[in-house]
gemmi code that builds the backbone of each chain (N, CA, C; Angstrom):
import gemmi

chains = {
    "A": [
        ("UNK", (47.107, -120.531, -13.699), (46.114, -121.598, -13.814), (44.692, -121.055, -13.673)),
        ("UNK", (44.520, -120.102, -12.758), (43.176, -119.549, -12.558), (42.752, -118.678, -13.746)),
        ("UNK", (43.740, -118.111, -14.437), (43.426, -117.307, -15.622), (42.754, -118.210, -16.666)),
        ("UNK", (43.275, -119.442, -16.803), (42.681, -120.420, -17.728), (41.210, -120.631, -17.361)),
        ("UNK", (40.963, -120.789, -16.066), (39.599, -121.015, -15.577), (38.681, -119.854, -15.957)),
        ("UNK", (39.133, -118.618, -15.701), (38.255, -117.471, -15.945), (37.999, -117.257, -17.437)),
        ("UNK", (39.027, -117.486, -18.261), (38.821, -117.378, -19.711), (37.857, -118.467, -20.197)),
        ("UNK", (38.077, -119.696, -19.701), (37.205, -120.810, -20.114), (35.771, -120.553, -19.677)),
        ("UNK", (35.594, -120.023, -18.484), (34.255, -119.746, -17.953), (33.534, -118.675, -18.785)),
        ("UNK", (34.272, -117.617, -19.103), (33.664, -116.530, -19.875), (33.267, -116.995, -21.269)),
        ("UNK", (34.076, -117.872, -21.849), (33.816, -118.319, -23.215), (32.783, -119.443, -23.307)),
        ("UNK", (32.544, -120.125, -22.178), (31.630, -121.280, -22.202), (30.644, -121.228, -21.035)),
        ("UNK", (29.805, -120.185, -21.001), (28.916, -120.034, -19.832), (27.980, -121.224, -19.614)),
        ("UNK", (27.485, -121.813, -20.718), (26.551, -122.935, -20.576), (27.235, -124.154, -19.955)),
        ("UNK", (28.461, -124.426, -20.409), (29.207, -125.575, -19.860), (29.486, -125.383, -18.376)),
        ("UNK", (29.772, -124.131, -17.992), (30.090, -123.848, -16.586), (28.825, -123.732, -15.722)),
        ("UNK", (27.665, -123.702, -16.399), (26.408, -123.738, -15.654), (26.023, -125.198, -15.388)),
        ("UNK", (26.252, -126.049, -16.412), (25.848, -127.467, -16.297), (26.904, -128.312, -15.590)),
        ("UNK", (28.181, -128.005, -15.846), (29.282, -128.824, -15.311), (29.264, -128.999, -13.805)),
        ("UNK", (29.183, -127.904, -13.040), (29.217, -128.041, -11.575), (28.084, -128.904, -11.018)),
        ("UNK", (26.962, -128.973, -11.751), (25.835, -129.788, -11.271), (26.165, -131.274, -11.271)),
        ("UNK", (27.172, -131.653, -12.096), (27.575, -133.068, -12.152), (28.598, -133.405, -11.070)),
        ("UNK", (29.217, -132.355, -10.492), (30.235, -132.594, -9.453), (29.569, -132.958, -8.132)),
        ("UNK", (30.300, -133.663, -7.285), (29.796, -133.991, -5.961), (30.156, -132.848, -5.002)),
        ("UNK", (29.156, -132.039, -4.652), (29.393, -130.922, -3.706), (29.811, -131.487, -2.346)),
        ("UNK", (29.260, -132.659, -2.027), (29.593, -133.299, -0.746), (31.096, -133.606, -0.678)),
        ("UNK", (31.637, -134.166, -1.770), (33.076, -134.487, -1.806), (33.910, -133.207, -1.731)),
        ("UNK", (33.479, -132.173, -2.463), (34.200, -130.891, -2.441), (34.199, -130.272, -1.053)),
        ("UNK", (33.017, -130.322, -0.404), (32.905, -129.750, 0.951), (33.751, -130.562, 1.935)),
        ("UNK", (33.678, -131.888, 1.817), (34.460, -132.757, 2.721), (35.957, -132.470, 2.569)),
        ("UNK", (36.411, -132.315, 1.339), (37.832, -132.041, 1.133), (38.232, -130.648, 1.635)),
        ("UNK", (37.288, -129.714, 1.609), (37.575, -128.380, 2.159), (37.721, -128.470, 3.672)),
        ("UNK", (36.803, -129.224, 4.298), (36.890, -129.417, 5.754), (38.237, -130.077, 6.100)),
        ("UNK", (38.647, -131.051, 5.305), (39.917, -131.753, 5.539), (41.108, -130.803, 5.402)),
        ("UNK", (41.107, -130.014, 4.322), (42.238, -129.101, 4.096), (42.338, -128.053, 5.207)),
        ("UNK", (41.194, -127.461, 5.557), (41.190, -126.405, 6.580), (41.588, -126.980, 7.942)),
        ("UNK", (41.049, -128.153, 8.266), (41.324, -128.747, 9.577), (42.776, -129.200, 9.698)),
        ("UNK", (43.318, -129.796, 8.650), (44.725, -130.210, 8.705), (45.628, -128.968, 8.808)),
        ("UNK", (45.232, -127.911, 8.136), (45.986, -126.656, 8.202), (45.959, -126.092, 9.632)),
        ("UNK", (44.786, -126.189, 10.254), (44.624, -125.739, 11.645), (45.512, -126.564, 12.581)),
        ("UNK", (45.538, -127.883, 12.386), (46.372, -128.749, 13.233), (47.864, -128.392, 13.076)),
        ("UNK", (48.267, -128.086, 11.858), (49.676, -127.745, 11.616), (50.019, -126.388, 12.255)),
        ("UNK", (49.092, -125.452, 12.169), (49.310, -124.153, 12.834), (49.447, -124.359, 14.347)),
        ("UNK", (48.646, -125.272, 14.875), (48.718, -125.614, 16.298), (50.074, -126.258, 16.652)),
        ("UNK", (50.556, -127.101, 15.727), (51.852, -127.762, 15.952), (52.973, -126.723, 16.034)),
        ("UNK", (52.906, -125.707, 15.178), (53.924, -124.645, 15.184), (53.854, -123.870, 16.504)),
        ("UNK", (52.627, -123.547, 16.930), (52.457, -122.817, 18.196), (53.022, -123.615, 19.370)),
        ("UNK", (52.760, -124.925, 19.389), (53.270, -125.784, 20.477), (54.792, -125.829, 20.468)),
        ("UNK", (55.362, -125.958, 19.270), (56.826, -126.002, 19.159), (57.434, -124.692, 19.679)),
        ("UNK", (56.785, -123.593, 19.361), (57.269, -122.285, 19.800), (57.291, -122.188, 21.327)),
        ("UNK", (56.359, -122.895, 21.960), (56.288, -122.889, 23.431), (57.164, -123.979, 24.059)),
        ("UNK", (57.876, -124.727, 23.201), (58.778, -125.767, 23.699), (58.086, -127.089, 23.998)),
        ("UNK", (56.838, -127.217, 23.582), (56.099, -128.468, 23.837), (56.225, -129.391, 22.622)),
        ("UNK", (57.370, -130.057, 22.532), (57.685, -130.868, 21.355), (56.719, -132.042, 21.205)),
        ("UNK", (56.404, -132.706, 22.307), (55.517, -133.871, 22.222), (54.124, -133.443, 21.758)),
        ("UNK", (53.633, -132.348, 22.303), (52.311, -131.842, 21.884), (52.350, -131.480, 20.400)),
        ("UNK", (53.450, -130.864, 19.995), (53.612, -130.488, 18.590), (53.532, -131.737, 17.703)),
        ("UNK", (54.199, -132.802, 18.140), (54.177, -134.061, 17.365), (52.749, -134.614, 17.294)),
        ("UNK", (52.012, -134.507, 18.379), (50.625, -135.001, 18.378), (49.752, -134.216, 17.398)),
        ("UNK", (49.949, -132.903, 17.353), (49.196, -132.086, 16.386), (49.554, -132.482, 14.956)),
        ("UNK", (50.850, -132.730, 14.725), (51.289, -133.129, 13.373), (50.687, -134.481, 12.995)),
        ("UNK", (50.621, -135.393, 13.972), (50.033, -136.712, 13.704), (48.552, -136.551, 13.340)),
        ("UNK", (47.852, -135.703, 14.085), (46.435, -135.433, 13.776), (46.309, -134.843, 12.367)),
        ("UNK", (47.237, -133.946, 12.036), (47.218, -133.334, 10.695), (47.438, -134.398, 9.624)),
        ("UNK", (48.345, -135.335, 9.886), (48.642, -136.383, 8.905), (47.404, -137.247, 8.645)),
        ("UNK", (46.766, -137.712, 9.726), (45.609, -138.594, 9.538), (44.429, -137.856, 8.904)),
        ("UNK", (44.374, -136.556, 9.116), (43.338, -135.765, 8.444), (43.700, -135.605, 6.965)),
        ("UNK", (44.958, -135.272, 6.717), (45.398, -134.973, 5.338), (45.282, -136.184, 4.410)),
        ("UNK", (45.564, -137.382, 4.915), (45.513, -138.560, 4.024), (44.088, -138.875, 3.558)),
        ("UNK", (43.100, -138.312, 4.256), (41.712, -138.499, 3.805), (41.464, -137.769, 2.473)),
        ("UNK", (42.270, -136.713, 2.232), (42.059, -135.914, 1.015), (42.212, -136.756, -0.257)),
        ("UNK", (43.372, -137.438, -0.474), (43.471, -138.246, -1.697), (42.471, -139.399, -1.744)),
        ("UNK", (42.078, -139.918, -0.587), (41.096, -141.009, -0.569), (39.737, -140.514, -1.080)),
        ("UNK", (39.331, -139.344, -0.572), (38.049, -138.786, -1.030), (38.141, -138.377, -2.500)),
        ("UNK", (39.315, -137.861, -2.873), (39.519, -137.456, -4.269), (39.380, -138.679, -5.194)),
        ("UNK", (39.924, -139.798, -4.774), (39.838, -141.031, -5.566), (38.357, -141.423, -5.756)),
        ("UNK", (37.599, -141.382, -4.660), (36.172, -141.738, -4.746), (35.422, -140.724, -5.601)),
        ("UNK", (35.838, -139.450, -5.473), (35.186, -138.393, -6.242), (35.424, -138.579, -7.733)),
        ("UNK", (36.648, -138.960, -8.102), (36.952, -139.151, -9.527), (36.104, -140.301, -10.094)),
        ("UNK", (35.929, -141.345, -9.297), (35.070, -142.463, -9.733), (33.634, -141.968, -9.942)),
        ("UNK", (33.189, -141.104, -9.017), (31.850, -140.515, -9.138), (31.776, -139.665, -10.414)),
        ("UNK", (32.811, -138.846, -10.628), (32.836, -137.977, -11.805), (32.724, -138.781, -13.095)),
        ("UNK", (33.480, -139.861, -13.154), (33.480, -140.676, -14.376), (32.070, -141.259, -14.605)),
        ("UNK", (31.429, -141.661, -13.508), (30.063, -142.196, -13.649), (29.083, -141.122, -14.120)),
        ("UNK", (29.449, -139.841, -13.876), (28.592, -138.728, -14.313), (28.983, -138.216, -15.700)),
        ("UNK", (29.986, -138.855, -16.304), (30.408, -138.445, -17.646), (31.526, -137.425, -17.661)),
        ("UNK", (32.071, -137.095, -16.494), (33.198, -136.147, -16.443), (34.505, -136.937, -16.563)),
        ("UNK", (34.835, -137.277, -17.786), (35.968, -138.174, -18.000), (37.301, -137.457, -18.204)),
        ("UNK", (37.255, -136.153, -18.373), (38.508, -135.402, -18.516), (38.948, -135.212, -19.943)),
        ("UNK", (38.285, -135.884, -20.893), (38.669, -135.672, -22.297), (37.545, -134.952, -23.042)),
        ("UNK", (36.784, -134.184, -22.280), (35.622, -133.537, -22.867), (35.787, -132.067, -23.140)),
        ("UNK", (34.953, -131.294, -22.495), (34.830, -129.875, -22.823), (35.735, -128.971, -21.972)),
        ("UNK", (35.524, -127.643, -22.167), (36.363, -126.648, -21.477), (36.186, -126.716, -19.961)),
        ("UNK", (34.962, -127.016, -19.511), (34.736, -127.121, -18.071), (35.565, -128.274, -17.489)),
        ("UNK", (35.463, -129.437, -18.132), (36.200, -130.613, -17.628), (37.703, -130.381, -17.665)),
        ("UNK", (38.145, -129.760, -18.777), (39.580, -129.492, -18.924), (40.091, -128.623, -17.775)),
        ("UNK", (39.386, -127.514, -17.507), (39.869, -126.608, -16.459), (39.701, -127.227, -15.077)),
        ("UNK", (38.621, -127.998, -14.898), (38.392, -128.654, -13.603), (39.523, -129.627, -13.285)),
        ("UNK", (39.818, -130.521, -14.245), (40.877, -131.511, -13.981), (42.263, -130.871, -13.937)),
        ("UNK", (42.444, -129.844, -14.757), (43.740, -129.148, -14.777), (44.064, -128.574, -13.391)),
        ("UNK", (43.096, -127.883, -12.819), (43.351, -127.259, -11.509), (43.357, -128.274, -10.368)),
        ("UNK", (42.389, -129.195, -10.383), (42.277, -130.107, -9.230), (43.402, -131.147, -9.217)),
        ("UNK", (43.846, -131.617, -10.400), (44.968, -132.571, -10.403), (46.266, -131.895, -9.976)),
        ("UNK", (46.434, -130.661, -10.458), (47.613, -129.893, -10.016), (47.625, -129.767, -8.499)),
        ("UNK", (46.450, -129.482, -7.953), (46.342, -129.334, -6.504), (46.605, -130.661, -5.794)),
        ("UNK", (46.058, -131.735, -6.362), (46.251, -133.062, -5.761), (47.738, -133.433, -5.702)),
        ("UNK", (48.466, -133.090, -6.763), (49.915, -133.361, -6.780), (50.597, -132.616, -5.632)),
        ("UNK", (50.202, -131.354, -5.442), (50.810, -130.559, -4.359), (50.445, -131.102, -2.979)),
        ("UNK", (49.206, -131.585, -2.847), (48.804, -132.177, -1.563), (49.635, -133.445, -1.305)),
        ("UNK", (49.825, -134.253, -2.359), (50.595, -135.499, -2.203), (52.030, -135.208, -1.773)),
        ("UNK", (52.642, -134.225, -2.410), (53.990, -133.815, -1.975), (53.960, -133.323, -0.534)),
        ("UNK", (52.910, -132.597, -0.217), (52.768, -132.049, 1.130), (52.676, -133.136, 2.183)),
        ("UNK", (51.956, -134.221, 1.856), (51.822, -135.327, 2.822), (53.202, -135.961, 3.073)),
        ("UNK", (53.992, -136.085, 1.999), (55.358, -136.610, 2.189), (56.183, -135.649, 3.053)),
        ("UNK", (56.025, -134.356, 2.802), (56.721, -133.344, 3.609), (56.293, -133.404, 5.068)),
        ("UNK", (55.006, -133.674, 5.259), (54.470, -133.772, 6.619), (55.122, -134.944, 7.367)),
        ("UNK", (55.291, -136.059, 6.647), (55.966, -137.217, 7.265), (57.385, -136.843, 7.688)),
        ("UNK", (58.034, -136.053, 6.844), (59.412, -135.628, 7.143), (59.465, -134.757, 8.408)),
        ("UNK", (58.567, -133.757, 8.502), (58.603, -132.886, 9.688), (58.153, -133.639, 10.944)),
        ("UNK", (57.293, -134.649, 10.749), (56.909, -135.482, 11.904), (58.127, -136.232, 12.436)),
        ("UNK", (58.909, -136.807, 11.498), (60.114, -137.542, 11.899), (61.112, -136.602, 12.577)),
        ("UNK", (61.286, -135.416, 11.998), (62.206, -134.429, 12.573), (61.780, -134.035, 13.991)),
        ("UNK", (60.469, -133.832, 14.152), (59.948, -133.438, 15.464), (60.129, -134.576, 16.473)),
        ("UNK", (59.812, -135.782, 16.029), (59.882, -136.944, 16.926), (61.316, -137.213, 17.402)),
        ("UNK", (62.271, -137.057, 16.472), (63.667, -137.391, 16.811), (64.479, -136.168, 17.264)),
        ("UNK", (63.792, -135.111, 17.648), (64.466, -133.955, 18.240), (65.185, -133.047, 17.262)),
        ("UNK", (64.750, -133.065, 16.011), (65.388, -132.212, 15.002), (65.022, -130.743, 15.127)),
        ("UNK", (63.942, -130.437, 15.844), (63.516, -129.045, 16.011), (63.524, -128.665, 17.490)),
        ("UNK", (63.702, -127.381, 17.708), (63.649, -126.874, 19.084), (62.858, -125.566, 19.086)),
        ("UNK", (62.682, -125.009, 20.271), (61.954, -123.737, 20.369), (62.653, -122.664, 19.530)),
        ("UNK", (63.988, -122.679, 19.577), (64.748, -121.639, 18.873), (64.913, -121.930, 17.386)),
        ("UNK", (65.008, -123.211, 17.049), (65.241, -123.548, 15.641), (64.236, -124.575, 15.133)),
        ("UNK", (63.202, -124.075, 14.497), (62.223, -124.969, 13.860), (61.788, -124.364, 12.519)),
        ("UNK", (62.779, -123.809, 11.833), (62.505, -123.175, 10.538), (61.905, -124.163, 9.535)),
        ("UNK", (62.394, -125.412, 9.580), (61.873, -126.435, 8.657), (60.384, -126.649, 8.855)),
        ("UNK", (59.971, -126.685, 10.098), (58.543, -126.869, 10.415), (57.729, -125.671, 9.927)),
        ("UNK", (58.261, -124.475, 10.139), (57.562, -123.257, 9.701), (57.470, -123.225, 8.168)),
        ("UNK", (58.563, -123.635, 7.502), (58.564, -123.653, 6.031), (57.510, -124.633, 5.521)),
        ("UNK", (57.445, -125.810, 6.140), (56.436, -126.789, 5.727), (55.032, -126.251, 5.986)),
        ("UNK", (54.837, -125.651, 7.155), (53.518, -125.103, 7.504), (53.081, -124.067, 6.461)),
        ("UNK", (54.020, -123.224, 6.023), (53.691, -122.207, 5.015), (53.240, -122.868, 3.717)),
        ("UNK", (53.962, -123.938, 3.330), (53.598, -124.673, 2.108), (52.183, -125.229, 2.238)),
        ("UNK", (51.900, -125.849, 3.374), (50.595, -126.495, 3.543), (49.462, -125.466, 3.599)),
        ("UNK", (49.701, -124.346, 4.275), (48.672, -123.306, 4.338), (48.402, -122.729, 2.938)),
        ("UNK", (49.466, -122.604, 2.138), (49.292, -122.097, 0.766), (48.465, -123.088, -0.052)),
        ("UNK", (48.714, -124.383, 0.154), (47.945, -125.419, -0.551), (46.470, -125.345, -0.126)),
        ("UNK", (46.263, -125.097, 1.153), (44.909, -124.925, 1.690), (44.234, -123.721, 1.048)),
        ("UNK", (44.975, -122.618, 0.990), (44.458, -121.371, 0.432), (44.010, -121.563, -1.024)),
        ("UNK", (44.823, -122.272, -1.795), (44.490, -122.496, -3.206), (43.246, -123.385, -3.319)),
        ("UNK", (43.147, -124.387, -2.437), (41.956, -125.236, -2.475), (40.694, -124.427, -2.160)),
        ("UNK", (40.778, -123.473, -1.245), (39.602, -122.652, -0.914), (39.098, -121.916, -2.161)),
        ("UNK", (40.039, -121.477, -2.996), (39.666, -120.781, -4.239), (39.050, -121.769, -5.232)),
        ("UNK", (39.662, -122.958, -5.342), (39.148, -123.981, -6.269), (37.734, -124.398, -5.855)),
        ("UNK", (37.553, -124.570, -4.555), (36.243, -124.987, -4.042), (35.167, -123.982, -4.439)),
        ("UNK", (35.439, -122.707, -4.214), (34.453, -121.684, -4.569), (34.225, -121.644, -6.084)),
        ("UNK", (35.316, -121.752, -6.839), (35.228, -121.603, -8.291), (34.443, -122.745, -8.954)),
        ("UNK", (34.622, -123.967, -8.488), (33.989, -125.101, -9.172), (32.756, -125.655, -8.458)),
        ("UNK", (32.772, -125.672, -7.138), (31.687, -126.352, -6.427), (30.602, -125.397, -5.922)),
        ("UNK", (30.968, -124.148, -5.656), (30.007, -123.233, -5.043), (29.369, -122.295, -6.076)),
        ("UNK", (30.200, -121.730, -6.974), (29.682, -120.765, -7.966), (28.685, -121.435, -8.897)),
        ("UNK", (27.435, -120.920, -8.968), (26.459, -121.553, -9.863), (26.703, -121.157, -11.317)),
    ],
    "B": [
        ("UNK", (43.337, -115.645, 33.985), (42.704, -116.922, 33.645), (43.056, -117.319, 32.204)),
        ("UNK", (43.371, -118.573, 32.039), (43.751, -119.029, 30.698), (42.523, -119.074, 29.785)),
        ("UNK", (42.694, -118.517, 28.601), (41.574, -118.504, 27.667), (41.297, -119.921, 27.162)),
        ("UNK", (40.012, -120.309, 27.143), (39.661, -121.662, 26.677), (39.896, -121.748, 25.163)),
        ("UNK", (39.421, -120.737, 24.455), (39.602, -120.728, 23.009), (40.543, -119.602, 22.611)),
        ("UNK", (41.486, -119.930, 21.756), (42.367, -118.898, 21.232), (41.786, -118.404, 19.905)),
        ("UNK", (42.373, -117.315, 19.397), (41.879, -116.743, 18.134), (41.914, -117.774, 17.003)),
        ("UNK", (42.949, -118.598, 17.012), (43.121, -119.591, 15.947), (41.970, -120.607, 15.956)),
        ("UNK", (41.451, -120.950, 17.162), (40.327, -121.883, 17.254), (39.063, -121.252, 16.672)),
        ("UNK", (38.883, -119.973, 16.982), (37.703, -119.261, 16.476), (37.799, -119.133, 14.950)),
        ("UNK", (39.027, -118.894, 14.458), (39.232, -118.801, 13.003), (38.851, -120.122, 12.337)),
        ("UNK", (39.264, -121.234, 12.929), (38.929, -122.564, 12.370), (37.415, -122.763, 12.357)),
        ("UNK", (36.754, -122.373, 13.450), (35.301, -122.532, 13.547), (34.593, -121.689, 12.480)),
        ("UNK", (35.075, -120.466, 12.308), (34.495, -119.585, 11.279), (34.704, -120.185, 9.885)),
        ("UNK", (35.880, -120.759, 9.661), (36.162, -121.399, 8.372), (35.224, -122.577, 8.127)),
        ("UNK", (34.941, -123.328, 9.186), (34.019, -124.461, 9.057), (32.622, -123.976, 8.668)),
        ("UNK", (32.165, -122.923, 9.357), (30.826, -122.394, 9.064), (30.752, -121.893, 7.618)),
        ("UNK", (31.784, -121.155, 7.204), (31.798, -120.624, 5.839), (31.865, -121.753, 4.805)),
        ("UNK", (32.607, -122.810, 5.137), (32.724, -123.947, 4.211), (31.381, -124.655, 4.072)),
        ("UNK", (30.723, -124.919, 5.195), (29.424, -125.606, 5.141), (28.377, -124.718, 4.460)),
        ("UNK", (28.460, -123.422, 4.729), (27.576, -122.473, 4.048), (27.826, -122.488, 2.547)),
        ("UNK", (29.089, -122.563, 2.170), (29.459, -122.624, 0.753), (28.923, -123.890, 0.102)),
        ("UNK", (29.048, -125.012, 0.805), (28.541, -126.287, 0.278), (27.041, -126.224, 0.041)),
        ("UNK", (26.347, -125.583, 0.973), (24.889, -125.433, 0.852), (24.539, -124.559, -0.350)),
        ("UNK", (25.320, -123.491, -0.529), (25.079, -122.597, -1.663), (25.358, -123.311, -2.982)),
        ("UNK", (26.381, -124.174, -2.970), (26.699, -124.948, -4.170), (25.543, -125.832, -4.596)),
        ("UNK", (24.748, -126.253, -3.635), (23.588, -127.110, -3.922), (22.370, -126.294, -4.349)),
        ("UNK", (22.205, -125.117, -3.715), (20.930, -124.404, -3.856), (20.978, -123.135, -4.702)),
        ("UNK", (22.164, -122.505, -4.807), (22.221, -121.173, -5.420), (21.942, -121.195, -6.920)),
        ("UNK", (21.257, -120.145, -7.364), (21.010, -119.922, -8.793), (21.952, -118.816, -9.259)),
        ("UNK", (22.370, -118.853, -10.541), (23.303, -117.816, -11.008), (22.722, -116.408, -10.885)),
        ("UNK", (23.563, -115.458, -10.545), (23.124, -114.071, -10.435), (24.262, -113.212, -9.924)),
        ("UNK", (24.087, -111.888, -10.082), (25.164, -110.981, -9.683), (25.426, -111.028, -8.181)),
        ("UNK", (24.349, -110.904, -7.384), (24.542, -110.796, -5.938), (25.053, -112.095, -5.321)),
        ("UNK", (24.631, -113.219, -5.883), (25.129, -114.503, -5.357), (26.629, -114.628, -5.665)),
        ("UNK", (27.035, -114.097, -6.827), (28.460, -114.098, -7.179), (29.236, -113.226, -6.193)),
        ("UNK", (28.660, -112.070, -5.855), (29.321, -111.168, -4.895), (29.446, -111.844, -3.526)),
        ("UNK", (28.363, -112.498, -3.083), (28.383, -113.164, -1.765), (29.446, -114.271, -1.744)),
        ("UNK", (29.492, -115.076, -2.804), (30.473, -116.173, -2.866), (31.897, -115.611, -2.889)),
        ("UNK", (32.096, -114.553, -3.669), (33.422, -113.924, -3.742), (33.842, -113.390, -2.363)),
        ("UNK", (32.885, -112.777, -1.679), (33.163, -112.222, -0.343), (33.500, -113.337, 0.654)),
        ("UNK", (32.734, -114.415, 0.598), (33.002, -115.562, 1.493), (34.387, -116.151, 1.217)),
        ("UNK", (34.737, -116.224, -0.064), (36.044, -116.759, -0.458), (37.158, -115.858, 0.068)),
        ("UNK", (36.953, -114.556, -0.073), (37.934, -113.579, 0.410), (38.125, -113.719, 1.929)),
        ("UNK", (37.007, -113.800, 2.659), (37.089, -113.895, 4.129), (37.819, -115.182, 4.536)),
        ("UNK", (37.497, -116.283, 3.885), (38.172, -117.558, 4.210), (39.683, -117.443, 3.965)),
        ("UNK", (40.023, -116.849, 2.829), (41.437, -116.666, 2.504), (42.147, -115.820, 3.549)),
        ("UNK", (41.483, -114.716, 3.942), (42.096, -113.822, 4.948), (42.265, -114.527, 6.296)),
        ("UNK", (41.294, -115.355, 6.660), (41.397, -116.079, 7.934), (42.607, -117.008, 7.934)),
        ("UNK", (42.826, -117.694, 6.810), (43.987, -118.594, 6.700), (45.283, -117.789, 6.773)),
        ("UNK", (45.316, -116.685, 6.026), (46.533, -115.868, 5.984), (46.843, -115.246, 7.355)),
        ("UNK", (45.814, -114.695, 7.992), (46.026, -113.992, 9.269), (46.347, -114.936, 10.425)),
        ("UNK", (45.540, -115.992, 10.557), (45.627, -116.797, 11.782), (46.426, -118.085, 11.636)),
        ("UNK", (46.461, -118.681, 10.439), (47.237, -119.912, 10.254), (48.658, -119.591, 9.780)),
        ("UNK", (48.748, -118.716, 8.788), (50.069, -118.416, 8.209), (50.870, -117.433, 9.058)),
        ("UNK", (50.165, -116.595, 9.814), (50.802, -115.562, 10.644), (51.803, -114.736, 9.837)),
        ("UNK", (51.285, -114.095, 8.791), (52.198, -113.365, 7.900), (52.604, -111.974, 8.405)),
        ("UNK", (52.147, -111.618, 9.598), (52.444, -110.280, 10.130), (53.940, -109.954, 10.126)),
        ("UNK", (54.738, -110.994, 10.454), (56.180, -110.749, 10.569), (56.948, -111.139, 9.308)),
        ("UNK", (56.219, -111.552, 8.267), (56.898, -112.011, 7.047), (57.407, -110.837, 6.225)),
        ("UNK", (58.245, -111.160, 5.260), (58.745, -110.186, 4.304), (57.581, -109.473, 3.620)),
        ("UNK", (57.754, -108.167, 3.357), (56.660, -107.358, 2.793), (56.176, -107.911, 1.447)),
        ("UNK", (57.116, -108.361, 0.622), (56.772, -108.884, -0.706), (55.890, -110.134, -0.569)),
        ("UNK", (56.276, -111.025, 0.354), (55.500, -112.256, 0.567), (54.090, -111.900, 1.049)),
        ("UNK", (54.014, -110.955, 1.973), (52.704, -110.520, 2.484), (51.840, -109.982, 1.352)),
        ("UNK", (52.476, -109.212, 0.472), (51.769, -108.590, -0.634), (51.273, -109.646, -1.623)),
        ("UNK", (52.134, -110.611, -1.956), (51.777, -111.651, -2.932), (50.634, -112.521, -2.395)),
        ("UNK", (50.782, -113.007, -1.162), (49.763, -113.915, -0.601), (48.444, -113.168, -0.356)),
        ("UNK", (48.569, -111.964, 0.210), (47.372, -111.150, 0.433), (46.693, -110.808, -0.888)),
        ("UNK", (47.491, -110.503, -1.896), (46.961, -110.181, -3.225), (46.223, -111.347, -3.837)),
        ("UNK", (46.754, -112.554, -3.644), (46.105, -113.759, -4.176), (44.698, -113.930, -3.576)),
        ("UNK", (44.587, -113.650, -2.275), (43.284, -113.762, -1.586), (42.265, -112.795, -2.159)),
        ("UNK", (42.746, -111.662, -2.648), (41.829, -110.639, -3.155), (41.549, -110.808, -4.640)),
        ("UNK", (42.593, -111.192, -5.389), (42.463, -111.162, -6.851), (41.489, -112.228, -7.382)),
        ("UNK", (41.501, -113.418, -6.775), (40.601, -114.477, -7.279), (39.131, -114.119, -7.024)),
        ("UNK", (38.765, -113.699, -5.795), (37.371, -113.278, -5.600), (36.979, -112.098, -6.503)),
        ("UNK", (37.926, -111.172, -6.695), (37.650, -110.022, -7.558), (37.407, -110.478, -8.999)),
        ("UNK", (38.228, -111.428, -9.457), (38.055, -111.945, -10.822), (36.722, -112.677, -10.980)),
        ("UNK", (36.232, -113.291, -9.889), (34.916, -113.956, -9.950), (33.838, -112.929, -10.308)),
        ("UNK", (33.914, -111.766, -9.649), (32.907, -110.715, -9.886), (33.108, -110.089, -11.269)),
        ("UNK", (34.375, -109.788, -11.593), (34.645, -109.122, -12.881), (34.288, -110.017, -14.060)),
        ("UNK", (34.515, -111.328, -13.910), (34.164, -112.247, -15.001), (32.648, -112.244, -15.215)),
        ("UNK", (31.903, -112.104, -14.124), (30.436, -112.048, -14.244), (29.999, -110.753, -14.934)),
        ("UNK", (30.616, -109.641, -14.528), (30.193, -108.331, -15.075), (30.661, -108.142, -16.520)),
        ("UNK", (31.906, -108.491, -16.763), (32.511, -108.206, -18.080), (32.752, -109.463, -18.905)),
        ("UNK", (31.783, -110.360, -18.912), (31.939, -111.613, -19.671), (32.238, -111.340, -21.153)),
        ("UNK", (31.426, -110.437, -21.763), (31.584, -110.189, -23.201), (32.955, -109.601, -23.526)),
        ("UNK", (33.403, -108.669, -22.676), (34.710, -108.041, -22.911), (35.828, -109.076, -22.775)),
        ("UNK", (35.676, -109.974, -21.825), (36.692, -111.016, -21.612), (36.737, -111.981, -22.799)),
        ("UNK", (35.545, -112.275, -23.347), (35.472, -113.152, -24.532), (36.167, -112.470, -25.713)),
        ("UNK", (35.863, -111.180, -25.917), (36.496, -110.437, -27.026), (38.006, -110.407, -26.851)),
        ("UNK", (38.418, -110.155, -25.612), (39.860, -110.083, -25.329), (40.537, -111.433, -25.596)),
        ("UNK", (39.887, -112.532, -25.183), (40.496, -113.851, -25.387), (40.579, -114.174, -26.876)),
        ("UNK", (39.569, -113.718, -27.657), (39.612, -113.942, -29.105), (40.738, -113.131, -29.736)),
        ("UNK", (40.974, -111.933, -29.173), (42.051, -111.073, -29.694), (43.409, -111.732, -29.471)),
        ("UNK", (43.614, -112.259, -28.245), (44.960, -112.781, -27.939), (45.236, -114.125, -28.629)),
        ("UNK", (44.166, -114.889, -28.942), (44.439, -116.144, -29.675), (44.293, -115.952, -31.188)),
        ("UNK", (43.989, -114.701, -31.587), (44.023, -114.341, -33.012), (42.860, -114.848, -33.827)),
        ("UNK", (41.670, -114.984, -33.230), (40.487, -115.425, -34.000), (39.787, -114.234, -34.643)),
    ],
}
model = gemmi.Model(1)
for chain_id, residues in chains.items():
    chain = gemmi.Chain(chain_id)
    for i, (resn, *xyz) in enumerate(residues, 1):
        res = gemmi.Residue()
        res.name, res.seqid = resn, gemmi.SeqId(i, " ")
        for name, pos in zip(("N", "CA", "C"), xyz):
            atom = gemmi.Atom()
            atom.name, atom.element = name, gemmi.Element(name[0])
            atom.pos, atom.b_iso = gemmi.Position(*pos), 0.0
            res.add_atom(atom)
        chain.add_residue(res)
    model.add_chain(chain)
structure = gemmi.Structure()
structure.add_model(model)
structure.setup_entities()
């Protein structure tokens, strides 16, 4: 997916100079803060579980959930902003690559939020223990990877002039 | 004595600073080689912080460590290379799509 971005950028320098100016840097920054912070809360939940503090782990996961759900909400408002700026998604190479990467990411975040609900339920009902919490670790890895990809998207579309 | 802040807390704080710095650059930065290098470097550092302190890949399989670590490096590197070799990349893309 990123290869598409770099080819599109090289072939359309003017579009990639003007396009980011229409994006809401505030929304991009807010979503980065959300992704990083929810990732931090999940890492904390894993650490607590490792120490046998199941209730604390559940509290960290709950904090991660309420942080994570802000992502699609801000994304929804951002898309409305984009449309008002003429970024409708049926336009040029910049819009194509922007929506291609960010929608793909949004889908993964949405799946991740459902996964988060699952690990919260597992944690709450005693499905994990200090010795066996592989499911929680697997979910944490997924969420951190989603965070990592967003950090790249943020730099590529919102920060790079 | 119990440490008030663990490494993971400091990593989160550093990520916040880099993110807010990035947002500011997104508003103010003008295109140029050095600004591209700075942004690529910031992106790399953020990626490494997530991999090292959140993902804890130290004990993971070597292949997984290599793939995830490589991803953190390759995207920032491509940001710089795309800036330096724009014309070559355009020629290459025209070659592969047969124009």
